[in-house]
C-alpha positions as CSV (number, residue, x, y, z in Angstrom):
1,M,0.0,0.0,0.0
2,T,1.2,3.5,-0.9
3,V,0.2,6.7,0.8
4,R,1.1,10.2,-0.4
5,F,1.2,13.2,1.9
6,H,2.0,16.8,1.1
7,P,1.6,19.0,4.2
8,T,0.2,22.4,4.1
9,P,2.2,25.1,6.0
10,E,-0.2,24.7,8.9
11,Q,0.4,21.0,9.1
12,L,4.2,21.3,9.5
13,S,5.5,20.5,12.9
14,Y,8.4,22.0,14.9
15,T,8.7,19.5,17.7
16,F,8.9,15.8,18.3
17,G,6.1,15.0,20.7
18,G,3.3,17.2,21.7
19,R,1.5,17.0,18.4
20,E,-1.5,14.9,17.1
21,P,-0.7,12.7,14.1
22,V,-1.3,14.1,10.6
23,L,-1.4,10.6,9.2
24,R,-2.1,7.1,10.3
25,V,-0.7,4.1,8.5
26,A,-0.4,0.3,9.0
27,P,3.1,-1.3,9.3
28,G,4.6,-2.0,5.9
29,T,3.1,1.1,4.2
30,V,5.0,2.9,1.6
31,V,4.7,6.7,2.3
32,E,5.6,9.4,-0.2
33,L,6.4,12.6,1.6
34,Y,7.1,16.2,0.8
35,T,9.5,17.9,3.3
36,E,10.2,21.6,3.4
37,D,13.7,22.9,3.9
38,C,15.0,24.1,7.3
39,F,14.0,27.7,6.5
40,G,10.4,26.7,5.5
41,G,11.1,27.8,1.9
42,R,11.5,31.5,3.0
43,V,15.2,31.8,2.1
44,Q,15.1,31.9,-1.7
45,S,17.9,34.3,-2.7
46,V,21.2,35.5,-1.3
47,G,19.3,38.6,-0.2
48,D,16.9,36.7,2.0
49,L,18.6,36.8,5.4
50,P,17.2,34.1,7.7
51,S,17.1,36.6,10.6
52,V,14.8,38.8,8.5
53,V,12.5,36.3,6.6
54,C,12.3,33.6,9.3
55,E,10.7,33.7,12.7
56,F,12.1,31.8,15.7
57,P,11.1,29.1,16.7
58,Y,9.5,28.4,13.4
59,L,12.7,26.8,11.9
60,N,13.5,23.2,10.9
61,P,10.0,22.1,10.2
62,V,9.2,18.4,9.8
63,T,6.5,16.4,8.0
64,G,4.5,14.5,10.5
65,P,4.0,13.0,13.0
66,I,2.8,9.8,11.5
67,H,1.1,7.2,13.6
68,V,2.1,3.7,12.9
69,E,-0.7,1.3,13.9
70,G,0.3,-1.3,16.6
71,A,3.5,0.5,17.6
72,E,4.0,0.4,21.4
73,P,6.8,1.3,23.8
74,G,9.4,-1.4,23.7
75,D,9.0,-2.0,19.9
76,T,11.3,-0.6,17.2
77,L,10.2,1.5,14.2
78,A,12.1,0.6,11.1
79,V,12.2,3.3,8.5
80,H,13.6,2.3,5.1
81,F,14.6,5.2,2.9
82,V,13.7,4.2,-0.6
83,S,14.5,7.5,-2.4
84,I,15.3,11.1,-1.5
85,A,15.1,13.6,-4.4
86,P,15.3,17.5,-4.3
87,A,12.0,19.1,-5.0
88,R,13.4,22.3,-6.5
89,D,16.3,23.3,-8.8
90,W,17.9,25.4,-6.1
91,A,19.0,25.1,-2.6
92,V,20.6,27.4,0.1
93,S,23.0,27.5,2.9
94,S,23.9,30.2,5.4
95,T,26.3,31.3,8.1
96,F,24.9,32.9,11.3
97,P,26.3,35.3,13.8
98,H,26.0,32.9,16.8
99,F,25.4,29.4,15.3
100,G,28.0,27.0,13.9
101,A,31.2,25.3,14.9
102,L,33.6,28.2,14.3
103,T,31.8,31.1,16.0
104,G,30.9,32.2,19.5
105,T,27.5,31.0,20.7
106,H,25.3,31.6,23.7
107,T,27.0,28.6,25.4
108,T,30.4,29.5,24.1
109,A,30.5,33.2,24.9
110,T,33.4,35.2,23.5
111,L,34.2,38.9,23.0
112,H,35.1,38.3,19.4
113,P,32.9,39.9,16.8
114,P,30.2,37.5,15.5
115,L,30.3,36.1,12.1
116,D,28.5,37.8,9.2
117,E,25.1,36.4,8.2
118,V,25.6,35.4,4.6
119,V,23.4,33.2,2.3
120,W,24.7,31.0,-0.6
121,R,22.4,29.8,-3.3
122,Y,23.2,26.5,-5.0
123,D,22.1,25.3,-8.5
124,V,20.6,21.8,-8.3
125,D,20.8,19.6,-11.4
126,V,19.2,16.2,-10.6
127,A,19.8,14.9,-14.1
128,A,23.6,15.7,-13.9
129,G,23.7,14.6,-10.2
130,T,25.3,17.9,-9.1
131,V,24.9,20.9,-6.9
132,T,26.9,24.0,-7.8
133,Y,28.6,26.2,-5.3
134,H,29.2,29.9,-6.0
135,A,31.4,32.0,-3.8
136,R,29.8,35.2,-2.5
137,R,33.1,37.2,-2.3
138,G,34.9,36.2,-5.3
139,D,34.6,34.7,-8.8
140,Y,34.7,31.0,-8.0
141,S,32.3,28.1,-8.5
142,V,32.6,24.4,-8.4
143,S,30.2,21.5,-9.0
144,L,29.8,19.1,-6.1
145,P,28.2,15.6,-6.3
146,L,24.5,15.5,-5.3
147,D,24.2,13.2,-2.3
148,P,20.6,13.8,-0.9
149,M,20.0,13.0,2.9
150,H,17.7,14.0,5.7
151,G,19.2,15.8,8.6
152,T,16.2,15.3,10.9
153,A,14.2,12.1,11.5
154,G,12.8,10.5,14.6
155,V,9.9,9.6,16.9
156,A,8.2,11.2,19.9
157,P,10.3,11.1,23.0
158,A,9.4,9.3,26.1
159,A,7.9,10.7,29.4
160,F,5.5,13.2,27.7
161,E,8.4,15.3,26.5
162,S,8.1,17.6,23.5
163,R,11.5,18.5,22.0
164,M,12.4,21.1,19.4
165,T,13.2,19.5,16.1
166,I,16.7,21.0,16.2
167,V,17.7,18.9,19.3
168,P,19.1,15.4,18.6
169,D,18.8,12.8,21.3
170,V,17.8,9.1,21.7
171,H,14.5,9.7,20.0
172,G,16.3,10.9,16.8
173,G,15.9,14.6,15.9
174,N,18.4,16.7,14.1
175,L,21.2,14.2,13.8
176,D,22.6,15.8,10.6
177,T,24.5,12.7,9.5
178,P,25.2,12.2,5.7
179,E,24.7,8.5,6.4
180,L,20.9,9.0,6.5
181,R,20.5,8.6,2.7
182,A,18.5,6.5,0.3
183,G,19.1,2.7,0.8
184,V,19.4,3.0,4.5
185,T,17.1,1.5,7.1
186,A,16.9,3.6,10.3
187,Y,15.7,2.1,13.6
188,F,14.2,4.2,16.4
189,G,13.0,2.9,19.7
190,V,9.2,3.4,20.2
191,N,8.4,5.6,23.2
192,V,4.6,6.3,22.8
193,P,1.7,4.5,21.1
194,G,1.9,4.9,17.3
195,A,5.6,5.9,17.5
196,L,4.8,9.3,15.9
197,F,7.5,9.4,13.2
198,A,8.4,12.8,11.6
199,L,10.9,13.7,8.9
200,G,12.5,16.9,7.5
201,D,15.6,19.0,7.0
202,G,16.6,17.7,3.6
203,H,20.1,18.4,2.3
204,C,21.4,18.0,-1.2
205,R,24.6,17.2,0.4
206,Q,26.5,18.0,3.6
207,G,30.0,17.6,4.8
208,D,30.8,15.6,8.0
209,G,30.0,17.8,11.1
210,E,27.8,20.4,9.2
211,V,30.5,22.8,10.3
212,C,28.8,26.1,9.4
213,G,25.5,25.0,10.9
214,T,23.7,24.3,7.6
215,G,23.9,21.8,4.8
216,V,22.9,22.5,1.2
217,E,19.3,22.9,2.5
218,A,16.5,21.8,0.1
219,A,12.9,20.7,0.0
220,M,12.6,17.0,-0.7
221,N,10.3,14.4,-2.2
222,T,11.1,11.3,-0.2
223,V,9.7,7.8,-0.2
224,V,9.9,5.7,2.9
225,I,8.6,2.3,4.1
226,L,7.4,2.3,7.7
227,D,7.4,-1.0,9.5
228,L,7.7,-2.5,13.1
229,V,9.9,-4.9,14.9
230,K,7.6,-6.0,17.7
231,G,9.1,-6.6,21.2
232,V,12.5,-5.5,20.4
233,A,13.8,-2.2,22.0
234,T,16.3,0.2,20.5
235,P,18.2,2.4,22.9
236,T,19.5,5.0,20.4
237,P,19.0,5.5,16.7
238,R,20.7,2.9,14.6
239,F,21.2,2.6,10.9
240,E,21.7,-0.3,8.5
241,T,22.9,-0.5,4.9
242,D,23.6,-3.5,2.7
243,E,27.2,-3.2,3.9
244,A,27.3,-1.7,7.4
245,L,25.7,-1.3,10.8
246,M,25.8,2.1,12.6
247,S,24.9,3.5,16.0
248,A,24.3,7.1,16.8
249,G,25.0,9.0,20.0
250,S,23.9,12.6,20.7
251,A,25.2,14.5,23.8
252,R,27.4,17.3,24.9
253,P,30.4,17.3,25.1
254,L,31.3,15.7,21.8
255,E,33.4,13.0,23.5
256,D,30.2,11.8,25.3
257,A,28.4,11.5,22.0
258,Y,31.3,9.5,20.7
259,R,31.2,7.3,23.8
260,M,27.4,6.7,23.4
261,S,27.7,5.7,19.8
262,Q,30.7,3.4,20.4
263,H,29.1,1.8,23.5
264,D,26.0,1.0,21.6
265,L,27.8,-0.5,18.6
266,V,30.1,-2.6,20.9
267,T,27.1,-4.0,22.9
268,W,25.0,-4.5,19.8
269,S,27.8,-6.3,18.0
270,A,28.3,-8.5,21.1
271,E,24.6,-9.3,21.1
272,L,24.5,-10.1,17.4
273,T,27.6,-12.3,17.3
274,G,27.7,-13.8,20.7
275,L,31.1,-12.3,21.4
276,D,32.1,-11.4,24.9
277,V,31.8,-7.6,25.4
278,L,35.5,-7.1,25.6
279,D,36.1,-9.2,22.5
280,A,33.5,-7.0,20.7
281,Y,35.2,-3.9,22.2
282,Q,38.5,-5.0,20.6
283,L,37.0,-5.7,17.2
284,I,35.2,-2.4,17.0
285,S,38.3,-0.6,18.1
286,Q,40.3,-2.0,15.2
287,A,37.7,-2.3,12.5
288,G,35.2,0.5,13.3
289,E,34.7,3.9,11.8
290,A,33.4,7.1,13.5
291,P,31.5,9.4,11.1
292,V,30.7,12.8,12.5
293,G,27.1,14.1,12.6
294,N,26.4,17.7,13.7
295,V,28.8,19.7,15.9
296,C,26.5,22.7,16.0
297,D,23.2,21.8,17.7
298,P,22.1,21.8,21.4
299,N,23.5,18.2,21.4
300,Y,26.3,17.0,19.2
301,T,26.0,13.7,17.2
302,M,28.6,11.0,16.4
303,L,28.1,7.7,14.7
304,A,29.9,4.4,15.2
305,K,30.1,2.2,12.1
306,I,31.2,-1.3,11.3
307,D,31.3,-3.3,8.0
308,K,29.1,-6.3,8.3
309,R,31.7,-8.6,6.8
310,Y,33.7,-8.2,10.1
311,L,30.6,-9.5,11.9
312,R,30.3,-12.5,9.7
313,E,27.3,-11.0,7.9
314,V,25.0,-11.1,10.9
315,T,21.3,-10.5,10.7
316,A,20.0,-7.5,12.6
317,Y,16.3,-7.0,13.5
318,E,15.1,-10.3,12.0
319,G,16.4,-9.3,8.6
320,I,14.0,-6.5,8.1
321,H,16.4,-4.3,6.2
322,A,16.8,-6.9,3.5
323,R,13.1,-7.5,3.3
324,L,12.2,-3.8,3.0
325,R,15.1,-3.3,0.5
326,S,13.6,-6.1,-1.7
327,L,10.2,-4.5,-1.8
328,R,11.4,-1.5,-3.9
329,S,14.4,-2.9,-5.6
């Protein structure tokens, strides 16, 4: 079954939790979604400064939440990303006076002058598979590979919490990892009945860390399959591709996000393989990777990643990734 949903501006959400669902679907449903960019489509030219055309806290909208029938706390929501495609032939990025990894912020107060607020507009060519960067203060441009991803995805938090979409945590949120691209199955622990999944913050591409605070921000047409793994809990967002398993950790300081992701991958690998925890620790230490998510948000995000071949091609979550992958291959 396929469901299409294109939200009106009034249906966009700015939190995970605290919202009634805009859509109800059965497990296994293919959902075709439109998501708006992090500026709500208001930044369209280099003259549209976010501080002028956007209104806080109406930033980083998500499409949803979507109620998945039968989802209960203690289950895992599996979200397979079938395709992610830019909805427009342009995208934007920006620097901000007090947001980003290389500027003073309200939590890292300095007496240095704040950065300039500058907008860059990128040309998006889906057929060519490129996005074109144009310098604002010089005659320089270069084409970069199109690599669409979603920066924000997750479910409602536990304990009646409502979290701004910009905050990443164990429920998901603004993880901003380029690993969340088409072909990936994301796993989120269900905290409330229906899971209440939401998705947004599409990027045509993004470097590791999202250093300036924004990727190449774009509206997206995205196809996902939403399914359930009953009776299996997931402590922090996890991702699976045909080749790899990944665990996400979100916290401050950055080293705690790193520890969270590594801890989850080590214990998950031990569970899947039957290895002793210290044996799994040793294996991940020598064969693992550590992709960086965001280093700008209220929590930072790190991933821990291991090639499945080093785990003897283990099967995670009852093989749901391979099953969902085969539905749209």
